[in-house]
N, CA, C and O atoms as a MOPAC input file, in Angstrom:
PM7 MOZYME 1SCF
protein

 N     10.28600 1   -29.72200 1    36.33200 1
 C      9.44500 1   -29.81300 1    35.14400 1
 C      8.57100 1   -31.06000 1    35.20000 1
 O      7.38900 1   -31.01100 1    34.85700 1
 N      9.15400 1   -32.18100 1    35.63400 1
 C      8.38900 1   -33.42200 1    35.73100 1
 C      7.21800 1   -33.26900 1    36.68800 1
 O      6.12600 1   -33.77000 1    36.41800 1
 N      7.43800 1   -32.57100 1    37.81900 1
 C      6.35500 1   -32.35900 1    38.77400 1
 C      5.21800 1   -31.57500 1    38.13000 1
 O      4.05300 1   -31.88700 1    38.37300 1
 N      5.52000 1   -30.57600 1    37.32300 1
 C      4.49300 1   -29.77900 1    36.64800 1
 C      3.68500 1   -30.65300 1    35.69100 1
 O      2.46700 1   -30.50500 1    35.59500 1
 N      4.34600 1   -31.54900 1    34.99300 1
 C      3.65900 1   -32.45000 1    34.08000 1
 C      2.73800 1   -33.38200 1    34.85400 1
 O      1.60800 1   -33.63300 1    34.43300 1
 N      3.21700 1   -33.89600 1    35.98700 1
 C      2.39700 1   -34.79400 1    36.78400 1
 C      1.17800 1   -34.08100 1    37.34700 1
 O      0.08800 1   -34.65300 1    37.36800 1
 N      1.33900 1   -32.85000 1    37.80100 1
 C      0.19900 1   -32.10900 1    38.31800 1
 C     -0.81800 1   -31.82500 1    37.22300 1
 O     -2.02200 1   -31.86000 1    37.48000 1
 N     -0.36600 1   -31.54800 1    36.02700 1
 C     -1.27900 1   -31.27100 1    34.92300 1
 C     -2.09200 1   -32.50200 1    34.55100 1
 O     -3.21500 1   -32.39000 1    34.06000 1
 N     -1.51600 1   -33.68400 1    34.78900 1
 C     -2.19900 1   -34.91300 1    34.43900 1
 C     -2.99200 1   -35.50300 1    35.60800 1
 O     -3.59100 1   -36.56900 1    35.46600 1
 N     -3.00300 1   -34.82500 1    36.76000 1
 C     -3.70200 1   -35.34300 1    37.92900 1
 C     -5.19400 1   -35.44700 1    37.63300 1
 O     -5.79100 1   -34.56000 1    37.02300 1
 N     -5.77400 1   -36.54900 1    38.08000 1
 C     -7.20600 1   -36.76800 1    37.90600 1
 C     -7.84400 1   -36.90400 1    39.27800 1
 O     -7.15300 1   -36.99100 1    40.29300 1
 N     -9.15600 1   -36.92200 1    39.29500 1
 C     -9.86700 1   -37.11400 1    40.54900 1
 C     -9.68100 1   -38.56700 1    40.97400 1
 O     -9.96100 1   -39.49300 1    40.21300 1
 N     -9.20600 1   -38.74600 1    42.19500 1
 C     -8.93300 1   -40.08600 1    42.72000 1
 C    -10.22700 1   -40.77000 1    43.16800 1
 O    -11.27100 1   -40.13400 1    43.30400 1
 N    -10.13000 1   -42.06600 1    43.39000 1
 C    -11.29300 1   -42.84500 1    43.82100 1
 C    -11.84900 1   -42.37100 1    45.16300 1
 O    -13.03000 1   -42.57100 1    45.44700 1
 N    -11.00200 1   -41.73900 1    45.99600 1
 C    -11.47500 1   -41.25600 1    47.29300 1
 C    -11.99300 1   -39.81900 1    47.22100 1
 O    -12.10300 1   -39.14500 1    48.24600 1
 N    -12.31300 1   -39.34800 1    46.00400 1
 C    -12.88300 1   -38.02100 1    45.75600 1
 C    -11.93000 1   -36.91600 1    46.18600 1
 O    -12.32900 1   -35.95700 1    46.84700 1
 N    -10.66500 1   -37.06200 1    45.80200 1
 C     -9.68400 1   -36.01000 1    46.03400 1
 C     -9.03900 1   -35.64900 1    44.71500 1
 O     -8.99400 1   -36.45500 1    43.78500 1
 N     -8.54300 1   -34.43500 1    44.64800 1
 C     -7.73500 1   -33.99900 1    43.50600 1
 C     -6.45200 1   -33.44500 1    44.08600 1
 O     -6.46700 1   -32.47200 1    44.83800 1
 N     -5.34400 1   -34.06800 1    43.73300 1
 C     -4.03700 1   -33.63000 1    44.21300 1
 C     -4.01900 1   -33.56000 1    45.74300 1
 O     -3.39800 1   -32.67100 1    46.32700 1
 N     -4.70900 1   -34.50800 1    46.38200 1
 C     -4.74700 1   -34.57900 1    47.84000 1
 C     -5.79600 1   -33.71000 1    48.50100 1
 O     -5.92700 1   -33.73700 1    49.72400 1
 N     -6.54900 1   -32.93800 1    47.72800 1
 C     -7.57500 1   -32.04400 1    48.27200 1
 C     -8.93900 1   -32.72300 1    48.16500 1
 O     -9.38100 1   -33.03400 1    47.05900 1
 N     -9.62200 1   -32.96100 1    49.30300 1
 C    -10.97100 1   -33.53500 1    49.23200 1
 C    -11.91200 1   -32.60000 1    48.47500 1
 O    -11.94100 1   -31.39700 1    48.73500 1
 N    -12.67500 1   -33.15300 1    47.54400 1
 C    -13.57100 1   -32.34600 1    46.69900 1
 C    -14.96600 1   -32.24600 1    47.28000 1
 O    -15.96500 1   -32.42600 1    46.58300 1
 N    -15.01400 1   -31.95800 1    48.56400 1
 C    -16.25400 1   -31.68900 1    49.27700 1
 C    -15.89300 1   -30.80600 1    50.46200 1
 O    -14.74700 1   -30.78900 1    50.91300 1
 N    -16.86400 1   -30.08800 1    50.95200 1
 C    -16.60400 1   -29.23300 1    52.10000 1
 C    -16.91400 1   -27.78000 1    51.81800 1
 O    -17.65700 1   -27.44400 1    50.89600 1
 N    -16.31500 1   -26.91600 1    52.65000 1
 C    -16.53900 1   -25.48300 1    52.54600 1
 C    -15.55800 1   -24.89300 1    51.54200 1
 O    -14.34900 1   -25.10200 1    51.63900 1
 N    -16.09600 1   -24.15500 1    50.57700 1
 C    -15.32400 1   -23.66600 1    49.43500 1
 C    -15.43000 1   -22.14800 1    49.35200 1
 O    -16.50400 1   -21.57100 1    49.52400 1
 N    -14.29400 1   -21.51800 1    49.08700 1
 C    -14.28500 1   -20.07800 1    48.88700 1
 C    -13.81100 1   -19.78500 1    47.47100 1
 O    -12.83200 1   -20.36700 1    47.00500 1
 N    -14.51300 1   -18.87300 1    46.78400 1
 C    -14.12500 1   -18.45100 1    45.44300 1
 C    -13.14200 1   -17.29800 1    45.58100 1
 O    -13.41400 1   -16.32300 1    46.28200 1
 N    -11.99300 1   -17.41400 1    44.90900 1
 C    -10.96700 1   -16.37100 1    44.95400 1
 C    -10.57600 1   -15.98400 1    43.53500 1
 O    -10.89200 1   -16.69300 1    42.57900 1
 N     -9.89300 1   -14.86500 1    43.40700 1
 C     -9.45700 1   -14.38900 1    42.10100 1
 C     -8.03600 1   -14.82400 1    41.75300 1
 O     -7.65500 1   -14.82200 1    40.58200 1
 N     -7.26000 1   -15.19300 1    42.75500 1
 C     -5.88400 1   -15.61000 1    42.49300 1
 C     -5.41200 1   -16.55600 1    43.59600 1
 O     -5.97800 1   -16.60300 1    44.68800 1
 N     -4.37100 1   -17.29700 1    43.27700 1
 C     -3.75800 1   -18.24100 1    44.21700 1
 C     -4.74500 1   -19.26100 1    44.76400 1
 O     -4.72900 1   -19.57100 1    45.95600 1
 N     -5.59600 1   -19.77600 1    43.90400 1
 C     -6.57400 1   -20.78700 1    44.30800 1
 C     -5.90500 1   -22.15300 1    44.43500 1
 O     -4.88100 1   -22.42700 1    43.80900 1
 N     -6.51000 1   -22.99400 1    45.25700 1
 C     -6.05100 1   -24.37900 1    45.35400 1
 C     -6.36200 1   -25.13400 1    44.06600 1
 O     -5.57600 1   -25.97200 1    43.62400 1
 N     -7.52400 1   -24.83000 1    43.46500 1
 C     -7.97300 1   -25.53700 1    42.26700 1
 C     -8.57300 1   -24.54300 1    41.28500 1
 O     -9.40500 1   -23.71800 1    41.66400 1
 N     -8.15600 1   -24.61700 1    40.02700 1
 C     -8.79900 1   -23.86200 1    38.95300 1
 C     -9.90000 1   -24.73200 1    38.36700 1
 O     -9.63900 1   -25.85400 1    37.93500 1
 N    -11.12600 1   -24.22700 1    38.34900 1
 C    -12.25900 1   -25.01000 1    37.84300 1
 C    -12.91800 1   -24.30100 1    36.67700 1
 O    -12.92400 1   -23.07300 1    36.58700 1
 N    -13.47200 1   -25.11000 1    35.79000 1
 C    -14.25900 1   -24.59700 1    34.67000 1
 C    -15.65300 1   -25.19800 1    34.79700 1
 O    -15.80300 1   -26.41700 1    34.88100 1
 N    -16.66700 1   -24.34800 1    34.81100 1
 C    -18.04400 1   -24.83100 1    34.85900 1
 C    -18.46900 1   -25.21900 1    33.44800 1
 O    -18.35900 1   -24.41800 1    32.51900 1
 N    -18.95300 1   -26.44500 1    33.28900 1
 C    -19.37700 1   -26.95600 1    31.99200 1
 C    -20.78100 1   -27.53300 1    32.12000 1
 O    -21.28800 1   -27.73100 1    33.22400 1
 N    -21.39700 1   -27.80000 1    30.97800 1
 C    -22.73500 1   -28.39100 1    30.98300 1
 C    -22.73300 1   -29.85400 1    30.55600 1
 O    -23.76100 1   -30.52700 1    30.62600 1
 N    -21.58800 1   -30.33800 1    30.11900 1
 C    -21.48900 1   -31.74900 1    29.76600 1
 C    -20.06100 1   -32.24200 1    29.96400 1
 O    -19.10900 1   -31.46300 1    29.91400 1
 N    -19.92800 1   -33.51600 1    30.18500 1
 C    -18.64900 1   -34.19300 1    30.37900 1
 C    -17.80500 1   -33.58900 1    31.49700 1
 O    -16.63500 1   -33.27300 1    31.28300 1
 N    -18.39200 1   -33.42400 1    32.70400 1
 C    -17.61400 1   -32.88900 1    33.82400 1
 C    -16.72700 1   -33.96400 1    34.44300 1
 O    -16.97300 1   -35.16000 1    34.29300 1
 N    -15.70000 1   -33.51200 1    35.13600 1
 C    -14.90600 1   -34.42100 1    35.95600 1
 C    -15.62000 1   -34.66600 1    37.28100 1
 O    -15.48800 1   -35.73300 1    37.88100 1
 N    -16.38300 1   -33.65600 1    37.73500 1
 C    -17.07600 1   -33.71700 1    39.01900 1
 C    -18.41600 1   -33.01400 1    38.90900 1
 O    -18.51000 1   -31.91200 1    38.36800 1
 N    -19.45700 1   -33.66300 1    39.42900 1
 C    -20.76600 1   -33.03100 1    39.52300 1
 C    -20.88500 1   -32.42400 1    40.92100 1
 O    -20.69300 1   -33.11500 1    41.92100 1
 N    -21.20200 1   -31.13400 1    40.98400 1
 C    -21.21400 1   -30.40200 1    42.25000 1
 C    -22.63500 1   -30.00200 1    42.61800 1
 O    -23.36900 1   -29.42800 1    41.81400 1
 N    -23.00500 1   -30.32100 1    43.85600 1
 C    -24.28600 1   -29.87400 1    44.40700 1
 C    -23.98000 1   -28.85300 1    45.50300 1
 O    -23.26000 1   -29.15500 1    46.45500 1
 N    -24.52000 1   -27.66100 1    45.36700 1
 C    -24.32700 1   -26.61900 1    46.37300 1
 C    -25.30400 1   -26.89400 1    47.51700 1
 O    -26.50700 1   -27.04100 1    47.29900 1
 N    -24.76900 1   -26.96100 1    48.74000 1
 C    -25.59500 1   -27.23400 1    49.91800 1
 C    -25.43300 1   -26.09500 1    50.91500 1
 O    -24.46600 1   -25.33600 1    50.85700 1
 N    -26.38000 1   -25.98900 1    51.81900 1
 C    -26.35900 1   -24.94200 1    52.84100 1
 C    -25.63300 1   -25.37300 1    54.10700 1
 O    -25.18900 1   -24.53200 1    54.88800 1
 N    -25.51000 1   -26.68300 1    54.31200 1
 C    -24.82500 1   -27.18900 1    55.50600 1
 C    -24.40700 1   -28.63600 1    55.29900 1
 O    -24.92500 1   -29.32400 1    54.41900 1
 N    -23.48400 1   -29.08100 1    56.10100 1
 C    -22.99000 1   -30.45400 1    56.10400 1
 C    -22.53900 1   -30.95000 1    54.72000 1
 O    -23.09600 1   -31.92100 1    54.20700 1
 N    -21.55100 1   -30.30400 1    54.11900 1
 C    -21.03400 1   -30.77000 1    52.82400 1
 C    -20.05600 1   -31.92800 1    53.03000 1
 O    -18.84400 1   -31.76800 1    52.88100 1
 N    -20.60200 1   -33.09000 1    53.37200 1
 C    -19.77300 1   -34.21700 1    53.79200 1
 C    -19.55700 1   -35.28300 1    52.72500 1
 O    -18.73300 1   -36.17700 1    52.91200 1
 N    -20.27600 1   -35.20600 1    51.62000 1
 C    -20.16700 1   -36.23600 1    50.59200 1
 C    -19.49000 1   -35.67900 1    49.34900 1
 O    -19.46400 1   -34.46800 1    49.13100 1
 N    -18.95200 1   -36.56200 1    48.55300 1
 C    -18.23300 1   -36.19300 1    47.33700 1
 C    -19.07200 1   -35.26200 1    46.45900 1
 O    -20.20500 1   -35.58600 1    46.10400 1
 N    -18.51000 1   -34.11000 1    46.11600 1
 C    -19.19300 1   -33.17200 1    45.23900 1
 C    -20.14400 1   -32.22600 1    45.92400 1
 O    -20.76800 1   -31.40500 1    45.25200 1
 N    -20.28600 1   -32.30400 1    47.24500 1
 C    -21.14200 1   -31.37200 1    47.96900 1
 C    -20.28900 1   -30.19800 1    48.42600 1
 O    -19.33400 1   -30.37200 1    49.18200 1
 N    -20.64000 1   -28.99600 1    47.96100 1
 C    -19.88200 1   -27.78700 1    48.28300 1
 C    -20.78600 1   -26.78300 1    48.98500 1
 O    -21.91800 1   -26.54400 1    48.56400 1
 N    -20.27000 1   -26.20000 1    50.06100 1
 C    -20.92200 1   -25.08600 1    50.72700 1
 C    -20.01900 1   -23.87000 1    50.52600 1
 O    -18.87200 1   -23.87000 1    50.97400 1
 N    -20.52100 1   -22.84500 1    49.86100 1
 C    -19.71000 1   -21.66700 1    49.60200 1
 C    -19.65000 1   -20.77800 1    50.85000 1
 O    -20.67400 1   -20.47800 1    51.46500 1
 N    -18.44100 1   -20.37000 1    51.20500 1
 C    -18.21500 1   -19.55700 1    52.40200 1
 C    -17.33300 1   -18.36400 1    52.05000 1
 O    -16.67700 1   -18.35500 1    51.00900 1
 N    -17.32200 1   -17.36100 1    52.91900 1
 C    -16.50500 1   -16.16600 1    52.72100 1
 C    -15.17800 1   -16.24500 1    53.47900 1
 O    -14.25300 1   -15.48900 1    53.18200 1
 N    -15.07800 1   -17.14700 1    54.44900 1
 C    -13.84400 1   -17.26200 1    55.21800 1
 C    -13.67700 1   -18.68300 1    55.75600 1
 O    -14.63900 1   -19.44500 1    55.84800 1
 N    -12.46100 1   -19.01400 1    56.10200 1
 C    -12.09500 1   -20.31300 1    56.66600 1
 C    -12.56500 1   -21.49900 1    55.81700 1
 O    -13.23200 1   -22.39700 1    56.33200 1
 N    -12.22500 1   -21.51300 1    54.51900 1
 C    -12.65500 1   -22.61700 1    53.65300 1
 C    -11.78200 1   -23.86100 1    53.85000 1
 O    -10.67000 1   -23.79100 1    54.37400 1
 N    -12.31700 1   -24.97900 1    53.41900 1
 C    -11.51200 1   -26.20000 1    53.34600 1
 C    -10.55900 1   -26.12000 1    52.15900 1
 O     -9.43500 1   -26.62000 1    52.21900 1
 N    -11.01800 1   -25.48400 1    51.07500 1
 C    -10.16700 1   -25.22500 1    49.91500 1
 C    -10.73800 1   -24.06100 1    49.12500 1
 O    -11.89400 1   -23.67700 1    49.30700 1
 N     -9.91100 1   -23.50100 1    48.24200 1
 C    -10.33100 1   -22.35900 1    47.43500 1
 C    -10.35700 1   -22.75500 1    45.96500 1
 O     -9.61200 1   -23.63000 1    45.52500 1
 N    -11.24400 1   -22.08300 1    45.20800 1
 C    -11.32300 1   -22.32000 1    43.77000 1
 C    -11.28300 1   -20.98600 1    43.03700 1
 O    -11.61600 1   -19.93500 1    43.58600 1
 N    -10.86900 1   -21.06500 1    41.79500 1
 C    -10.93200 1   -19.91400 1    40.89200 1
 C    -11.60000 1   -20.41300 1    39.62300 1
 O    -11.19600 1   -21.43400 1    39.06700 1
 N    -12.62200 1   -19.69800 1    39.16100 1
 C    -13.27200 1   -20.07100 1    37.91100 1
 C    -12.43200 1   -19.56900 1    36.73900 1
 O    -12.02500 1   -18.40700 1    36.70700 1
 N    -12.17800 1   -20.45200 1    35.78400 1
 C    -11.40900 1   -20.11200 1    34.58900 1
 C    -12.18900 1   -20.54700 1    33.35100 1
 O    -13.07800 1   -21.39400 1    33.43400 1
 N    -11.84800 1   -19.95900 1    32.20200 1
 C    -12.48700 1   -20.32200 1    30.94300 1
 C    -11.69200 1   -21.35000 1    30.15700 1
 O    -12.22000 1   -21.99700 1    29.25200 1
 N    -10.42400 1   -21.49600 1    30.50500 1
 C     -9.59100 1   -22.47500 1    29.80000 1
 C     -8.50900 1   -23.00100 1    30.73400 1
 O     -8.16600 1   -22.36800 1    31.73200 1
 N     -7.99200 1   -24.14600 1    30.39800 1
 C     -6.93200 1   -24.82000 1    31.15100 1
 C     -7.27500 1   -25.02600 1    32.62700 1
 O     -6.49700 1   -24.64400 1    33.50100 1
 N     -8.43600 1   -25.62700 1    32.91100 1
 C     -8.79700 1   -25.87300 1    34.31000 1
 C     -8.04800 1   -27.08800 1    34.86300 1
 O     -7.54500 1   -27.93000 1    34.11800 1
 N     -7.99600 1   -27.14600 1    36.18500 1
 C     -7.51000 1   -28.36200 1    36.82600 1
 C     -8.59000 1   -29.43700 1    36.73900 1
 O     -8.30700 1   -30.59900 1    36.44900 1
 N     -9.83500 1   -29.02600 1    36.99600 1
 C    -10.97600 1   -29.93900 1    36.84900 1
 C    -12.15100 1   -29.17800 1    36.24000 1
 O    -12.25300 1   -27.95700 1    36.35400 1
 N    -13.03400 1   -29.93700 1    35.58800 1
 C    -14.26700 1   -29.38100 1    35.03600 1
 C    -15.40900 1   -29.83700 1    35.92900 1
 O    -15.49500 1   -31.00700 1    36.30200 1
 N    -16.29800 1   -28.88200 1    36.27000 1
 C    -17.41400 1   -29.20800 1    37.14200 1
 C    -18.73500 1   -28.87200 1    36.45600 1
 O    -18.81500 1   -27.99300 1    35.59700 1
 N    -19.75400 1   -29.59700 1    36.86400 1
 C    -21.12300 1   -29.29800 1    36.42400 1
 C    -21.97100 1   -29.15900 1    37.67900 1
 O    -21.96300 1   -30.04500 1    38.53400 1
 N    -22.70100 1   -28.05700 1    37.79700 1
 C    -23.58400 1   -27.87700 1    38.93700 1
 C    -24.85000 1   -28.70000 1    38.72000 1
 O    -25.46400 1   -28.63500 1    37.65600 1
 N    -25.23700 1   -29.47500 1    39.73500 1
 C    -26.40100 1   -30.35200 1    39.65300 1
 C    -27.27100 1   -30.15700 1    40.89300 1
 O    -26.81900 1   -29.63000 1    41.91000 1
 N    -28.51900 1   -30.59100 1    40.78900 1
 C    -29.44500 1   -30.54300 1    41.91700 1
 C    -29.44100 1   -31.85300 1    42.70600 1
 O    -29.81300 1   -31.88300 1    43.87900 1
 N    -29.01500 1   -32.93700 1    42.04400 1
 C    -28.96900 1   -34.23800 1    42.71700 1
 C    -27.83700 1   -35.08300 1    42.13200 1
 O    -27.32300 1   -34.80100 1    41.05000 1
 N    -27.47300 1   -36.10100 1    42.85900 1
 C    -26.43900 1   -37.05300 1    42.45200 1
 C    -25.08200 1   -36.39500 1    42.18400 1
 O    -24.53400 1   -36.53100 1    41.09000 1
 N    -24.53300 1   -35.67500 1    43.19000 1
 C    -23.20000 1   -35.10600 1    43.00800 1
 C    -22.13600 1   -36.20400 1    43.05700 1
 O    -22.40000 1   -37.32600 1    43.48900 1
 N    -20.94300 1   -35.86000 1    42.61000 1
 C    -19.81700 1   -36.79200 1    42.67700 1
 C    -19.23800 1   -37.08200 1    41.32100 1
 O    -19.43600 1   -36.32500 1    40.37100 1
 N    -18.51800 1   -38.18900 1    41.23400 1
 C    -17.89200 1   -38.61400 1    39.98300 1
 C    -18.61800 1   -39.83900 1    39.46300 1
 O    -19.27200 1   -40.55900 1    40.21600 1
 N    -18.49500 1   -40.06300 1    38.17200 1
 C    -19.15500 1   -41.23500 1    37.56900 1
 C    -18.29900 1   -42.45300 1    37.69400 1
 O    -18.69000 1   -43.53100 1    37.24500 1

């Protein structure tokens, strides 16, 4: 039970990871068993995400792929692990 509480309170770390998962790289959207549940918001995000076509090497840069992802996400409407906002520039955390 304590582990579940700790995971629920996990925040994005200074090294741009959540629960040990780097928040940049190749990302696959799945319907179940995702590494991270995310909610897309328009204000007060935990992470600003910029979708890129290649080299997603910096914090908040995501390249969406169909196979062999670095991590998987599932979009949810409530109780997300992190909240994200899609941006055109300045991805990352504040």
